[in-house]
N, C-alpha and C positions, 0 to 999 in steps of 0.2 A: 435505496442511502443507508440506512442501517447498517443493509447487508455489507457496503464496499468501508462503510465503517470497521465492520468486524475484523472482517477480510485484510484488512488495510493493516487492523492492531494487531490480528494473529501473527502475520507476515514480520513483521517488524519486528514484534519480541522475537522470534525465532532467527531472526538477521540480527538480533544485538546479543542474545544467551548465545550464538559461536562466535562472537569475539566482534563483528565486523557491524562498525558505527556510523557506517556512513550509510545510512537510509532512507535520506530525505529526496532521493529521483527515484530508489525502486521505490518509497512510499505514492507518489505520482503516479508511475506506471505503471502499477499492479493491476491498481482499482481504475486505472485511467485506460485498460486495453479491452475495459467493453464497449467500447466506441469503438474500436476495431471490430468486434463482434458485430454492433449494430449496424456497422458498414457490409460489411461480408456478409450478414443473413438479406441484407438490403438487397443484394446481388443475386441472392437465391429468390432472391420473394420476386425480381422482378422479371426470373424467365417463367412465373404464372400468369403475367399479366400478356394481354393484349394490343400491347404497344408497340406500334411497325417501325416509325420513322423512326431515323434520327434525332429529329429535333426533341419527340419525348423520351428517347433514351438522355438527351445532353441533359434535359430538363430534369427529370427524375434522379440523375446521376450527381448533378451538383447539387440539387437539393438533401438528395442522402447525406451525400459526402460533407457539407455546412453540418449537419443536423448531427453527424457522427462527431463529429470534432468537438460541435459542442456538449453530444455527450461525453466524448475525452474529457475537455477542458473539465467539468462539473465534478467527473465523479473522482478525475483525479485531483479535484482540487476537496472532496472533500476526505478521500482517502488519505493525501498530507494532510492538513487539520487536524486529521482525527489523529493519527499518528503522531504531531509532536504534542499535540493535550497528551495519549501516554504517556512520549517519553518524559513531562517534563515531570508528569504525578508517579513514574516509578521512580525518575530518582528523585524527586524533593523528596519522595518514601522512603528511600534506603540512604541518602544521605550523600550521596556519589555526584560529580562534575558528567552529564554525558560528554564532554569535552578530554576527561584525562584519557591517554594511551597507557598502558605499560610500557617501562624503559624497556624493564629486562623480562621477554617470556620464560628465557630457561630458567631460573629465581624460582626454587622450590616455595620459599612465604608467598610470592604471587598466585602463582599455579593454587596457593592452600585458599587464599584468600579471595580468588576466584572466584572456586569454588564454594566459598560460605558464601558471598554475595547471591549468586548463582538461584541458590538454594533459598536467602530470602526476601531475591526478587519473588519467586515461584510460590511463594508463602503469600505475600505484599499481594500482588494479581489475585490467589484464588481467594481474601479476606476482601479486595477493593468491587469483585464480580459476584462477593455473594453479600453486600449491604449495595 
């Protein structure tokens, strides 16, 4: 669970740094993809079992599909909530609102401010991780 949270925070930070502020669903699917891995591994594992009837195959894949979906929802929720906490913490310490979009990206002054806030966010993240 901690790994899911940290991976989601890392990907969300990289996405925000690149200027894309639509991190909501991506943070859910980045960590939720663990459920897809579990289901694919269950298919590979089924090859080593000695179940030969259609009923046993259907029951196995049905239960593993349900378990994989539950893992998808659990890890996706962990990733989303940790990214939500991180962005709230980040924008609170930077003094910005996460909903503010730049009006004109060609303006030199805005580019300078973006670079300055990027450096402040990196320094803030370093301080938060050290403490």
